[in-house]
C-alpha angles and dihedrals in degrees: 000000000000129000091265090056093052091048090050091051090048090051090052089050090050093052094044093048091048095055096041090051092045095052094039094056096079087049090051089051092055091048091051092054091046096053095037098248094153126148107223117199116268130184095263095042125103098217126080102201136047113277129184111252109196102091088127087082089071094044093049093045093048092048099044099044093046093044094051095043095051098036093067089058091059117090122228091028114178102230093189092056092046089053089051093050094047095045096042095046092045092053091050091047093050090047090053091046093058092039090058089055104037104018094231126218114276093234092054091050091049093051093049090048089054090051092051093047091048091053091052092049093048089052091063103267102120144123103264095163143345139180129239121233119258093006098087140257097294105124122235106221117214094200109170090007094060096095096043090045091052093047092050091048095049095046091045095052091043092058094038092060090043091056095054092055092102104111133049109276096358102114094037093049096044090046090051091052092046091047093051092048091048089048092056091047091048091051091050091046092048099239107142096183092054090045090054093046094050095044091050093047092049091050094051092047094049092047089057096042098081089064094041103046115101119318088036121201091192138017123221091227123193085306087073108023097054091043091052093049093047093049093047088051091051092049094051090050094045095048120016105027092052096049095077097160094064106013136048138198085255089067092052091049090050094052091049092035100122098058092037096052094040090053093045091052091046091054092048093045094051093044092053090047091051093242128135110273092231094050118116124241143157095252098101118117093252091053092050092052092053092044088053094058105275117137117238092258094044092053092050095046090047091054090046085057093050091049091048092050090053093045095049090046089053091052090049091047089050090069089062090241101128094179091053091048091052092048091050091049093049094045093048092044092052090048091050091047094055091044090054091046090052092051092047093050089048089056091050090049090054091050092050 
């Protein structure tokens, strides 16, 4: 099967995942009410009334059904890796499901995340080597550190995406953008499995988004946010981090830059304040935007813009044309800046 054939199958998976997720979301809402998975307003939250928080059921269902149906049509399928993806993602989904109902202890969640990531690594999806920007194409082999490095990466991305799920549509939209960017990079790198994964994930996210965008009628909950982070982590390992001759770990970090940097700053902020690293606060970027006068939708759209700038810069950097990558970043950053200025001035005009 040629590259066009793989892309066609990935497009089919995208459409299938979109519609399954879209039509499963009302079902997920009913399940959430039935099991008591309801997000009640807290001081740091942005909603003022109870909202069901198990939309991840729809995202997971759309992804898993589409992925399994289309995977078997692809020749040279790595069964061991598929088993790892299905088992790992299912464990994370089940963990999120019970966490949305019972709000599990952070240590228990962390241990189960480690188990899921270990299963994925043992099934052959791991960081065996990568290259470092500006130093050349000579790969850096991880050797005995490949499994620990993969586990750390997967758990980190899982929690990073979970932490940005603080505004209606934010995690779903950012994950959609990251998935589409990773899909383009996977196509350029020639990794059909990663292309299929990202296309399917993007479809399931976008099918859920109409219900989740402000004002949201349902949240994805940990059922969805941890699953999205875990799957994005798998995709980056499966595609980008193994293509050392044309991609680097820098590219993967760029694509997933928003959740990674926001989480890094949150850890530093809490450490300096003497607070537990896993404690919740209103210091995340999306909270700061709203506290500075942005409307809910404006904050979300602005962060979509930031994620898009990083993703497009990664795609430009992928071509090994550093000057072009820098120009793309500057142009997109200027466009985003004036867009933000326009929205801010609009808010001031309304207040006057």
